C-alpha positions in Angstrom: 73.8 90.4 110.0 73.2 86.8 109.0 73.8 83.9 111.5 77.2 83.3 109.9 77.1 79.6 109.5 75.2 78.8 112.8 71.9 77.1 112.9 69.6 80.1 113.6 66.1 79.6 114.7 63.1 81.8 114.2 61.4 80.6 117.5 62.4 79.0 120.7 63.0 75.3 120.9 60.0 73.0 120.4 58.0 72.2 123.6 59.7 68.8 124.3 61.8 67.4 127.1 64.8 67.0 124.7 65.7 69.2 121.7 67.8 67.4 119.1 70.9 69.0 117.8 72.6 66.9 115.3 73.8 63.7 117.0 73.5 65.6 120.3 70.7 67.2 122.3 69.8 69.6 125.0 66.8 69.9 127.3 64.3 72.7 127.4 63.6 72.2 131.1 66.1 72.3 133.9 67.2 69.1 135.6 65.3 68.5 138.8 66.5 70.3 141.9 68.4 73.0 139.9 67.7 76.6 139.5 67.7 79.3 136.8 68.1 83.1 137.2 67.0 84.3 140.6 67.1 87.3 142.9 69.6 87.2 145.8 66.9 85.7 148.0 66.4 82.8 145.6 63.2 83.9 144.0 62.9 83.2 140.3 63.2 86.3 138.2 62.2 87.1 134.6 63.7 89.8 132.3 62.6 93.3 133.4 61.6 94.7 130.0 58.8 96.7 128.5 56.1 95.1 126.2 58.0 96.6 123.3 61.0 94.4 124.1 59.2 91.3 125.4 60.4 88.1 123.8 63.6 89.6 122.5 66.8 88.0 123.7 68.1 90.1 126.6 71.9 90.8 126.4 72.9 89.9 129.9 76.5 90.4 130.9 76.5 94.0 129.8 77.4 97.3 131.3 73.7 98.1 131.9 72.2 94.6 132.7 70.8 95.6 136.1 68.1 97.4 134.2 66.8 94.1 133.0 68.0 91.6 135.7 66.7 92.5 139.1 69.2 90.6 141.2 68.2 92.5 144.4 64.6 92.3 145.3 64.5 95.8 146.9 65.9 97.6 143.9 63.5 97.5 140.9 65.3 100.3 139.2 69.0 99.6 138.6 72.4 99.6 140.3 75.1 102.1 139.1 75.9 101.7 135.4 79.2 103.0 134.0 78.8 104.2 130.4 81.9 106.5 130.4 82.4 109.3 130.6 79.0 109.4 132.3 77.7 107.1 135.1 74.1 106.4 135.7 71.6 105.0 138.2 67.9 104.6 137.6 65.7 105.7 140.5 61.9 106.3 141.0 62.4 110.0 140.0 64.3 109.3 136.9 68.0 108.9 135.9 70.8 109.9 138.2 73.9 111.2 136.3 77.4 111.6 137.4 80.9 112.3 135.9 83.5 111.0 138.3 86.9 112.6 137.6 89.0 111.8 140.6 90.0 108.3 141.6 89.4 106.9 145.1 91.8 104.2 146.5 89.9 101.6 148.5 90.4 98.2 149.8 93.7 98.8 151.6 95.1 100.3 148.4 94.1 97.3 146.3 91.4 99.0 144.3 90.9 102.2 142.4 87.4 103.6 141.7 85.9 106.4 139.8 82.7 105.6 141.7 79.3 106.8 140.5 78.3 109.9 142.4 75.2 111.8 141.5 75.6 115.3 140.0 72.0 115.6 138.8 68.9 113.6 138.2 67.0 113.9 134.9 63.3 113.3 135.0 59.8 114.8 134.7 57.9 116.9 137.2 56.0 114.6 139.5 57.6 111.3 138.2 57.5 108.6 140.8 58.0 105.3 138.9 57.7 102.0 140.8 60.4 100.5 138.5 62.6 101.0 135.5 62.6 98.6 132.6 64.8 98.1 129.5 62.8 99.3 126.5 65.3 98.9 123.7 69.0 98.3 123.2 71.7 98.1 120.5 75.3 97.2 120.5 76.4 99.7 123.1 73.4 101.9 123.9 70.2 101.2 125.9 66.9 102.9 126.5 65.6 102.7 130.1 61.9 103.3 130.6 59.8 104.8 133.5 56.1 105.0 134.0 54.0 106.0 137.0 50.7 105.8 135.2 50.5 109.6 134.6 54.0 110.1 133.2 56.4 108.2 131.0 60.1 108.8 130.5 62.6 107.1 128.1 66.2 108.0 128.0 68.9 106.8 125.7 72.3 106.3 127.2 75.5 104.6 125.9 79.2 104.0 126.1 81.2 107.0 124.9 78.1 109.3 124.8 78.4 112.7 126.5 74.7 113.1 125.9 71.6 111.7 127.6 68.6 111.9 125.2 65.2 112.1 126.9 61.6 111.5 125.6 58.9 112.3 128.1 55.2 112.7 128.4 52.8 113.9 131.2 55.2 116.5 132.8 57.8 119.2 132.2 61.4 118.4 131.9 63.0 118.4 135.3 66.7 118.3 136.4 67.6 118.3 140.1 71.2 118.8 141.1 73.1 117.3 144.0 74.2 120.9 145.1 73.0 124.2 144.1 74.3 124.8 140.5 76.3 127.7 139.1 74.8 129.0 135.9 77.5 130.0 133.4 75.2 130.4 130.4 71.5 131.1 130.1 70.2 131.1 126.5 66.5 130.4 127.2 66.1 126.8 126.1 69.8 126.1 126.6 71.3 126.3 130.1 74.9 125.8 131.1 75.5 124.8 134.7 78.4 123.7 136.9 77.7 121.1 139.6 80.5 119.7 141.8 83.1 121.1 139.4 81.5 119.4 136.4 80.0 121.3 133.5 76.7 120.4 132.0 74.4 121.7 129.4 70.6 121.4 129.4 68.7 121.5 126.1 65.0 121.9 125.9 63.0 122.5 122.6 63.5 125.8 120.8 61.0 128.4 122.1 61.0 127.0 125.7 62.9 128.3 128.7 64.6 126.8 131.7 63.6 128.0 135.2 66.1 127.7 138.0 64.8 127.4 141.6 67.6 126.3 144.0 68.7 122.8 142.9 65.6 122.3 140.7 65.6 123.2 137.0 62.5 122.8 134.9 61.4 123.6 131.4 58.0 123.2 129.7 58.4 121.2 126.5 56.1 123.4 124.5 54.1 120.5 123.1 57.2 118.5 122.3 58.4 115.4 124.0 62.2 115.7 123.9 65.1 117.3 125.8 68.7 116.4 126.4 71.6 116.8 128.8 75.3 116.8 128.0 78.5 116.8 130.1 80.9 119.3 128.7 84.7 119.0 128.7 84.7 122.8 129.4 82.2 125.6 129.5 83.5 127.0 126.2 82.4 123.8 124.4 78.7 124.7 124.9 78.3 126.1 121.3 79.8 123.0 119.8 77.6 120.6 121.9 74.5 122.7 121.2 75.0 121.9 117.5 74.4 118.2 118.2 72.0 118.4 121.1 68.9 117.6 119.1 70.5 114.9 116.9 69.2 112.0 119.1 71.1 108.7 118.9 68.7 105.9 118.1 71.1 102.9 117.7 74.7 101.7 117.6 76.3 98.9 115.6 79.8 97.5 115.0 80.9 95.9 111.8 84.2 94.1 111.5 86.3 92.5 108.8 89.6 90.5 108.6 92.0 90.3 105.7 95.7 90.1 105.1 96.6 90.0 108.7 94.6 93.1 109.6 91.3 93.5 111.6 89.2 96.5 110.8 86.1 97.5 112.8 83.7 100.4 112.1 81.6 101.7 115.0 78.4 103.5 113.8 75.7 105.5 115.5 72.3 106.1 113.9 70.6 109.4 114.7 67.2 111.1 114.3 67.0 115.0 114.5 64.3 116.2 116.8 64.5 119.7 115.3 66.7 121.1 112.5 68.6 118.9 110.1 71.7 118.0 112.1 72.3 114.3 112.0 75.9 114.2 113.4 76.9 113.5 116.9 79.8 113.5 119.4 81.2 110.3 120.8 84.2 109.7 123.1 86.6 107.0 122.2 88.4 104.8 124.7 92.1 104.5 124.6 92.1 101.1 123.0 90.1 102.7 120.2 91.8 106.0 119.6 95.3 104.2 119.6 94.1 102.4 116.4 92.3 105.0 114.5 93.4 107.5 111.9 90.0 109.3 112.0 90.1 113.0 113.0 89.4 113.7 116.6 88.4 117.0 118.3 90.6 118.6 121.0 88.0 117.6 123.6 88.7 114.9 126.1 87.2 113.3 129.1 88.4 111.4 132.2 87.5 107.8 132.7 88.6 104.7 134.6 90.2 103.5 131.3 92.4 106.6 130.9 91.7 109.6 128.6 88.8 109.4 126.3 89.0 111.5 123.1 86.0 113.0 121.3 85.1 112.6 117.6 82.5 114.7 115.9 80.9 112.1 113.6 78.5 109.2 113.6 81.2 106.7 112.8 84.8 105.8 113.3 87.1 102.9 112.2 89.9 101.1 113.9 92.6 99.0 112.3 94.8 96.6 114.2 97.3 93.8 113.3 95.5 90.5 114.0 96.4 88.6 117.1 98.3 85.4 116.5 96.7 82.0 117.1 98.1 78.5 116.8 96.6 75.2 117.7 99.9 74.6 119.7 103.5 75.9 119.6 105.4 74.4 116.7 108.1 71.7 116.9 111.6 73.0 117.9 115.0 71.8 119.0 114.3 73.0 122.5 112.2 70.0 123.5 113.6 66.5 124.2 111.2 64.0 122.6 111.9 61.2 125.2 111.3 63.4 128.1 108.2 64.9 126.5 106.9 61.4 125.8 107.2 60.5 129.5 105.2 63.5 130.5 102.6 62.8 127.9 102.1 59.2 128.9 101.7 60.2 132.5 98.9 62.7 131.5 97.1 60.4 129.1 97.2 57.3 131.3 96.1 59.1 134.6 93.6 57.1 136.6 91.1 60.0 136.2 92.1 62.3 133.4 89.3 64.7 134.3 90.3 65.0 138.0 86.8 64.3 139.3 85.3 67.3 137.5 81.5 67.4 137.3 80.4 71.0 136.6 80.8 72.9 133.5 83.8 75.0 134.6 86.1 72.3 136.1 85.1 69.9 133.2 86.1 72.7 130.9 89.5 73.1 132.6 90.1 69.4 132.2 89.1 69.5 128.5 91.4 72.3 127.9 94.3 70.6 129.7 94.0 67.5 127.5 93.3 69.4 124.3 96.7 71.3 124.6 98.5 67.8 124.5 97.0 66.6 121.3 99.2 68.6 118.8 102.2 68.1 121.2 101.8 64.3 120.9 101.4 64.7 117.1 104.7 66.6 116.9 106.8 63.7 118.3 105.0 60.9 116.4 103.0 59.7 119.4 100.0 58.9 117.4 98.6 56.4 119.9 98.7 58.9 122.7 97.3 61.5 120.4 94.3 59.3 119.5 93.8 58.3 123.1 93.6 62.0 124.1 91.2 62.7 121.2 89.1 59.8 122.4 88.9 61.2 125.9 87.9 64.6 124.6 85.2 63.2 122.3 83.8 61.1 125.1 83.4 63.9 127.6 82.2 66.4 125.1 79.6 64.0 123.7 78.5 63.2 127.2 77.8 66.9 127.9 76.3 67.3 124.5 73.7 64.7 125.1 70.6 65.6 127.3 69.3 63.3 130.1 72.4 62.2 131.9 74.2 63.3 135.0 75.2 66.4 133.0 73.5 68.3 130.2 72.8 71.7 128.8 69.4 73.2 129.3 67.7 76.1 127.5 65.8 78.8 129.4 63.0 80.2 127.2 62.6 83.3 129.4 66.2 84.4 129.4 67.1 82.9 126.0 70.2 81.1 127.4 71.8 77.7 127.4 73.1 76.7 130.8 75.2 73.6 131.6 74.2 71.5 134.7 75.8 70.9 137.1 76.5 74.6 137.1 79.0 76.6 139.1 80.0 80.2 140.1 76.5 81.5 139.4 76.4 80.3 135.8 72.8 79.3 136.5 71.4 81.7 139.1 73.2 84.8 137.9 74.1 83.8 134.3 77.7 84.5 135.1 80.8 83.3 133.2 79.2 81.5 130.2 82.0 82.7 128.0 84.6 81.4 130.4 83.1 77.9 130.9 82.2 77.3 127.2 85.5 78.6 125.9 87.1 75.3 126.9 84.4 73.2 125.2 84.8 75.2 121.9 88.5 75.1 122.0 88.6 71.4 122.7 86.0 70.8 120.0 88.3 72.7 117.5 91.3 70.5 118.4 89.1 67.4 117.9 87.9 68.7 114.5 91.5 69.4 113.4 92.0 65.7 113.3 88.5 64.5 112.7 86.5 67.0 110.5 83.5 64.6 110.2 83.0 64.8 114.0 82.1 68.5 113.6 79.4 68.0 110.9 76.1 69.5 111.7 74.6 66.1 111.6 77.2 64.9 114.1 78.3 67.1 117.0 78.9 70.4 115.3 75.4 71.7 116.0 75.9 71.4 119.8 79.2 73.3 119.5 77.5 76.0 117.5 74.7 76.2 120.0 77.2 76.9 122.8 78.7 79.6 120.6 75.3 81.1 120.0 74.8 81.4 123.7 78.2 82.9 124.6 79.2 84.9 121.5 76.4 84.9 119.0 77.3 86.9 115.9 73.7 87.3 114.8 71.4 90.2 115.7 68.4 88.4 114.3 68.6 85.1 116.0 65.5 85.1 118.3 66.9 82.4 120.5 70.0 84.0 121.8 71.3 87.6 122.2 74.0 89.2 120.1 77.5 88.6 121.6 76.2 87.9 125.1 79.4 88.5 127.1 81.4 90.8 124.8 80.9 94.6 125.1 82.0 95.7 121.6 82.6 99.3 122.7 84.4 98.6 126.0 86.6 96.2 124.0 86.3 93.3 126.4 83.8 90.9 128.0 81.9 91.2 131.3 81.4 88.2 133.6 78.4 89.1 135.7 75.1 88.3 134.1 73.1 90.8 136.3 75.7 93.6 136.7 74.2 94.2 140.2 77.1 95.9 141.9 77.8 99.4 143.0 81.0 99.3 141.0 79.2 98.2 137.9 80.0 95.0 136.0 83.3 93.2 136.3 85.6 90.7 134.6 88.3 88.8 136.4 89.9 86.3 134.0 90.2 88.2 130.8 92.3 85.3 129.5 89.4 82.8 129.7 87.5 85.3 127.6 90.1 85.4 125.0 90.3 81.6 125.2 86.7 81.6 123.7 87.9 83.9 120.9 90.9 81.8 120.1 88.6 78.7 120.1 86.4 80.4 117.6 89.4 81.1 115.3 90.4 77.5 115.4 86.9 76.1 115.2 86.1 78.4 112.2 89.4 77.5 110.5 88.9 73.8 111.0 85.3 73.8 109.8 85.8 76.2 106.9 83.4 78.8 108.6 85.4 81.8 107.7 82.7 84.2 109.1 82.9 82.6 112.5 86.7 82.5 112.3 86.8 86.2 111.5 84.5 86.9 114.5 87.0 85.2 116.6 89.8 87.3 115.2 87.9 90.5 115.8 87.1 89.5 119.4 90.6 88.3 120.2 92.4 91.3 118.6 90.1 93.9 120.2 90.2 92.3 123.6 94.0 91.8 123.5 94.4 95.6 123.3 91.9 96.2 126.1 93.7 93.6 128.2 97.0 95.3 127.6 95.7 98.8 128.5 93.2 98.1 131.2 94.5 94.9 133.0 98.2 95.4 132.6 98.5 99.1 132.0 101.0 98.4 129.3 101.6 102.1 128.4 101.3 103.2 132.0 98.6 105.7 131.1 95.5 104.2 132.6 96.1 103.3 136.2 96.1 106.3 138.5 99.5 106.9 140.2 97.9 106.5 143.6 96.9 102.9 142.8 100.5 101.7 143.1 100.1 98.4 141.2 101.3 97.3 137.8 98.5 94.9 137.1 94.8 94.3 137.9 93.3 91.0 138.7 89.8 92.4 138.1 88.5 95.3 136.0 85.2 96.9 137.1 83.0 99.4 135.5 84.3 101.9 138.0 88.0 101.0 137.9 90.1 98.0 138.7 91.3 95.9 141.6 94.5 94.1 142.6 92.4 91.2 143.7 90.6 88.0 142.7 87.1 86.7 143.8 88.6 84.0 146.0 92.1 84.9 147.3 94.5 87.8 147.8 97.5 85.6 147.0 99.6 87.5 144.5 100.3 84.4 142.4 96.6 84.1 141.6 96.1 87.8 141.1 98.9 87.9 138.5 98.1 84.5 137.0 94.3 84.7 136.6 94.6 86.8 133.5 97.1 84.4 131.9 95.4 81.0 132.2 94.8 78.9 130.2 98.1 79.1 128.4 97.4 78.1 124.8 98.3 79.0 121.2 95.7 81.8 121.7 97.8 83.4 124.5 100.5 84.7 122.2 99.0 88.2 122.1 100.3 88.7 125.6 103.8 88.6 124.3 103.2 91.9 122.4 103.7 93.8 125.7 107.0 92.5 127.0 107.8 95.4 129.3 104.5 95.0 130.9 105.2 91.3 131.5 108.5 92.1 133.1 106.8 94.7 135.4 104.1 92.1 136.2 106.5 89.3 137.1 108.6 91.7 139.2 105.6 92.9 141.1 104.3 89.4 141.7 107.7 88.4 143.3 107.8 91.6 145.4 104.2 91.0 146.7 104.8 87.3 147.1 108.0 87.6 148.9 109.8 85.6 146.2 109.1 83.5 143.1 105.9 81.8 142.5 105.2 78.5 144.4 101.5 77.7 143.8 101.0 78.7 140.2 104.6 78.5 139.2 103.9 76.8 135.8 101.4 79.6 134.7 103.7 82.3 135.7 106.8 80.6 134.1 104.8 80.3 130.8 103.8 84.0 131.1 107.4 85.1 131.7 108.5 83.0 128.7 106.5 85.4 126.4 108.9 88.1 127.2 112.1 86.5 128.5 112.2 82.8 127.5 115.7 82.1 128.9 114.7 83.4 132.4 111.6 81.2 132.4 113.6 78.2 131.2 116.0 78.7 134.1 113.2 78.7 136.6 111.7 75.5 135.0 115.1 73.8 135.1 115.5 74.7 138.8 111.9 73.8 139.9 110.2 71.4 137.5 111.0 68.3 139.7 108.9 69.4 142.7 105.7 71.2 141.9 102.1 70.4 141.3 100.6 71.7 138.0 97.8 74.1 138.0 94.5 72.4 137.5 94.3 73.4 133.8 98.1 72.6 133.1 100.3 69.6 132.8 104.0 69.1 133.0 103.9 67.9 129.4 102.5 71.2 128.1 104.6 73.4 130.3 107.8 71.7 129.4 106.9 71.9 125.7 105.8 75.5 125.9 108.9 76.8 127.8 111.4 74.7 125.8 110.0 75.8 122.5 110.0 79.5 123.3 113.5 79.2 124.6 114.6 77.7 121.3 112.5 80.0 119.0 112.3 83.2 121.0 109.3 85.2 122.3 106.4 86.1 120.1 107.0 88.9 117.7 103.7 90.9 117.3 105.2 93.4 114.9 104.8 90.8 112.0 101.6 89.0 111.1 100.7 86.3 108.6 97.8 86.5 106.2 95.9 83.7 107.9 94.8 83.8 111.5 96.5 80.5 112.4 100.0 82.0 112.1 102.6 83.6 114.4 106.2 84.8 114.4 108.9 84.4 117.0 112.2 86.2 117.3 115.4 85.2 119.0 118.3 87.6 118.5 118.2 88.5 114.8 116.5 85.4 113.6 112.7 85.2 113.1 110.8 81.9 113.0 107.6 81.9 111.1 104.9 79.4 112.0 101.5 78.6 110.5 98.9 75.9 110.6 97.0 75.0 107.5 93.6 73.6 108.4 92.7 73.0 104.7 93.0 69.9 102.6 95.5 71.3 100.1 98.9 73.0 100.6 99.0 76.8 100.8 101.6 79.6 101.0 101.2 82.0 104.0 102.6 85.5 103.4 103.8 87.5 106.4 103.8 91.3 106.7 107.6 91.6 106.4 107.5 89.8 103.0 108.4 86.3 104.2 106.5 83.4 102.7 106.0 80.0 104.2 104.7 76.9 102.4 102.4 74.8 104.6 101.3 71.3 103.7 97.6 70.4 104.1 96.4 69.8 107.7 99.8 70.6 109.1 101.9 73.1 111.0 105.1 74.3 109.3 107.9 76.6 110.4 110.8 78.4 108.7 113.4 81.0 109.6 114.5 84.2 107.9 113.1 87.6 107.0 112.3 87.4 103.3 111.8 85.1 100.4 110.3 81.7 101.4 111.5 80.8 104.9 110.2 77.3 104.5 112.7 76.7 101.7 116.0 75.5 103.2 117.8 76.8 100.1 116.6 80.3 100.8 117.2 81.1 104.5 116.6 84.8 103.8 118.6 87.7 105.4 118.9 87.5 109.1 118.9 91.3 109.9 115.2 91.8 110.1 113.4 95.2 109.5 112.6 96.1 113.1 115.2 98.2 114.9 115.4 99.0 118.6 117.0 102.2 119.9 120.0 101.9 122.1 121.5 104.6 124.4 124.5 105.8 122.6 122.9 106.3 119.3 122.6 102.9 117.9 119.7 101.2 116.0 119.9 97.4 116.2 117.7 94.4 115.3 119.1 92.7 118.5 116.7 92.2 121.3 117.0 91.4 125.1 118.6 94.7 126.2 117.9 96.5 129.5 115.4 99.2 129.3 116.8 102.7 129.5 116.1 106.3 128.3 117.8 109.2 126.7 117.0 112.9 127.5 115.4 115.0 124.7 116.5 118.6 125.1 114.3 121.5 125.8 113.1 123.5 122.8 113.9 126.6 124.9 110.5 128.1 124.3 111.2 128.4 120.5 109.4 126.7 117.6 111.5 124.0 115.9 108.7 122.3 114.0 110.3 120.6 111.1 113.9 121.5 111.8 116.0 119.3 114.0 117.2 121.1 117.1 119.8 119.4 119.4 118.4 116.0 118.2 119.0 112.6 119.6 120.5 110.6 116.7 120.3 106.8 116.2 121.9 105.0 113.2 122.3 101.6 111.7 125.1 101.2 109.1 125.8 98.6 106.5 122.2 97.8 106.1 121.2 95.6 103.1 117.5 95.3 102.1 115.1 95.0 99.2 112.4 97.7 99.1 109.0 96.1 99.7 106.4 97.5 97.2 103.7 99.5 98.8 105.4 99.4 102.3 106.2 102.5 104.4 108.3 103.5 107.3 106.7 102.8 110.7 107.8 103.5 114.2 106.7 103.4 117.9 108.6 105.7 120.1 107.9 105.8 123.9 108.3 109.5 125.1 107.5 110.9 128.5 107.3 114.6 129.3 106.7 114.0 133.0 104.6 116.7 134.4 105.8 119.4 132.1 103.1 121.2 130.1 103.2 122.0 126.4 106.0 119.9 125.0 106.1 118.3 121.5 108.6 115.8 120.2 109.3 115.3 116.5 111.0 112.5 114.5 112.8 112.4 111.2 113.8 109.2 109.4 116.5 109.3 106.7 117.9 106.7 104.3 121.3 106.7 102.8 120.9 103.9 100.3 124.6 103.2 99.6 126.3 104.5 102.7 128.1 107.2 100.9 126.9 110.0 103.2 124.1 111.2 100.9 120.6 110.7 102.1 118.4 109.9 99.2 115.2 109.9 101.2 114.2 112.0 104.2 110.8 111.8 106.0 109.8 114.3 108.7 106.7 113.5 110.8 104.3 115.8 112.5 105.3 116.4 116.1 103.7 114.6 119.0 102.2 116.7 121.8 102.9 115.0 125.1 100.6 115.2 128.1 101.7 116.6 131.5 101.1 113.2 133.2 104.1 111.1 134.2 104.3 107.9 132.2 105.2 106.7 128.7 103.2 107.8 125.7 103.5 106.3 122.2 104.5 108.4 119.3 103.9 106.6 116.0 104.0 107.3 112.3 100.2 107.6 112.3 100.8 111.3 113.3 101.4 111.6 109.6 104.1 113.0 107.4 104.8 116.7 107.7 107.2 116.6 104.6 109.3 114.1 102.6 112.0 114.5 100.0 113.6 112.0 97.7 112.8 108.4 96.7 113.5 105.1 98.4 115.3 102.2 96.7 117.1 99.1 97.7 119.6 99.4 100.6 123.1 98.2 99.6 125.4 98.8 102.6 123.3 101.8 103.5 122.6 103.8 106.5 119.3 104.2 108.3 119.0 107.3 110.7 116.4 108.3 113.2 116.5 111.8 114.7 114.3 112.9 117.6 114.2 116.5 118.9 112.0 119.0 120.7 109.7 120.8 118.3 108.1 123.0 121.0 108.1 123.6 124.7 110.3 124.7 127.5 111.5 121.6 129.3 113.2 118.2 128.7 111.5 114.9 128.0 112.6 111.3 127.9 112.9 108.7 125.0 112.7 105.1 125.9 115.6 102.9 124.7 116.4 99.2 124.9 112.9 97.8 124.6 110.7 96.5 121.8 108.3 99.3 122.7 110.6 101.9 121.0 111.3 100.7 117.5 111.8 101.8 114.0 110.4 99.5 111.3 111.8 100.0 107.8 110.0 99.0 104.6 112.6 96.4 103.5 112.9 92.7 103.4 
């Protein structure tokens, strides 16, 4: 992949005290008295890699980084690494492998862990290596290397891989088990064993044989150098896994694209057969992936800390998601009083110290972010002098940091291929932690400056320094020799990691997922403002992917990830082994619930896609807190406004006079945010615009469409429901309606919308704001009703008018829960009576949805596919839309959620 508009170098910076970068500069030596990466004892540390990898940028902040970053001086191998479904730890004898399937609750109930526990060790006879190094890596796989002088071992491990692929010389293949194994299959060179209730298969070259002696299993390699081990979902999967056992994975790569409001990503493994011709493989998809793919999956599944993983038999799969919304700021609305806002703005802009004494990269960043949010707000109410003063403050502080030699600067480390800001904080220097958090604020602030002053972002001006920060934290290039590819972002896990060294028993971790998405949103705005569509699209991919990961793994939006024994509705931190209701610095519930919200910006709107999760989150915070928020009330008011704007507005009205804003917030921004959403409604993630800088808000039956045009000429933005909005150059525009051009006052468009919620009592309605409930789906009585409604729940909307949208199709998201009952399947049928005369001209029956026997909502969507369809759609003229849901199979009742925006029917009409 090319450097995508960044200034890529083919060698490290020139040997000089200062490296020019446009109008800015950075140093190539650290400031006196500062430190770079060290062990925990303070000793300098270099990347722990083989000669084959020497000089290559090491991807710190990964799930396996302890292989290369020896944080602890007495452990030259690795700490536990969580690949999922397998876990690993390098030792002198080889690679410890585990498959944790039962969660443990630790920390007074505040953390759940699927902790690494060795089931077996893969190695060679006699291997006793003094260390383990990283030999090669790709987007989500890594090859650890062992050598004791007589023997060498390389293994390839990765996210989603049920296999460990081994290449060894100087000894026989050896597997030692934690307890005596039970052999369930002995096929000579293929051995099936069970250890601690987990099933494994051992594969040696054809013509060889495994020998079992207690807990030691060996096989001569017959002159070959390869063998592999797989964790099996069940013993009867052995034959399938044997098919792929010798197709060794040699690399992994993600490719992404954005267009028309949709993000697509393709995840590809490269393979090399060691014997035979099979080049396929098996890979397990995380929940955030299989929710968004239509690619065929096998029946095989695995347990993981991220919920169920589902297995695909192929070297590639593709996901497709609606792009997460981003705006430079919320649009102008009637909910904000200009005079009151002007007072708040003046107070912020004229503060004696607008940067609140910040000196390090993180707290300076927070201050930059706070001021940047106020620039478009000042613009909206015509406060151009205040706007320009704020821009001047931003420019001054950014340029100060972007110039080497002063009290603060960025410094490049040749060994670790990283750019660190000094003064540093929170281990951003010694541990290479949090670069994506810190630099997110600089990129976002630079994007806001560029929106008003494009010349400032020229490469010859300050743009090169912004791009250099981007290259450090989120480099899109795999060929840039100065920085690694996407340092902090784990493309397969779907989110970033904060620790540079990953040196914890629980793996790597990330606390403030929202500061990670702040970088992605900054990339969207920077790319849009500078015309760098490739960098913009990278930001859209990162933001959209991580938004789903956050929803599932931090907020448990579908209530399918957290173990029931955990007892919390949110996690402050996600670890490789699980998640914790905690932060690094406090157990205060307000910070635990707020740390994955701040900073609140136009890049936070994706959080509004999971309104039920927000409500659970706020309710839990108030239970744990013993009442409403006190310390971070502004952050949590803004968070609540993404689901229930009126409730948040009531809290603001009652408490705005006597609170201290969070360090990255201001009363001006909080007032504008809450008042705007109260007027426009919460974000509506079901509709997307065809440019990234667009969003939709819904209040009652009225949608408000918003978009910012960074370009120099007017353009029309088209939304996925057919609405169109004309946006002048370098401006934000809004309009209401649900069709035609909402920006044209002469064409307000119909107000009914195309998204219907289910209501108990049999109603479909476009209204929102109801109380969540559920209806009971009858038992199928042990009979098969696949395709034929049986005691169905029926929901209808009558008198519907709408114009059929060309190429559009019915969509639905239905939340169903079978509790702990096994073997149930629910089915849906959607029918259209175009004129309301009682005759249904179009009927669509979808394949049934097999629910799991775990209590919690699951999502049944149209992606299950059509089982049958009759008739033809046309325009609705006083028509009726009907949804039927019934039990297709099983012998027990289930529940269907009502009254929420998680259970909806979307019709293909404007």
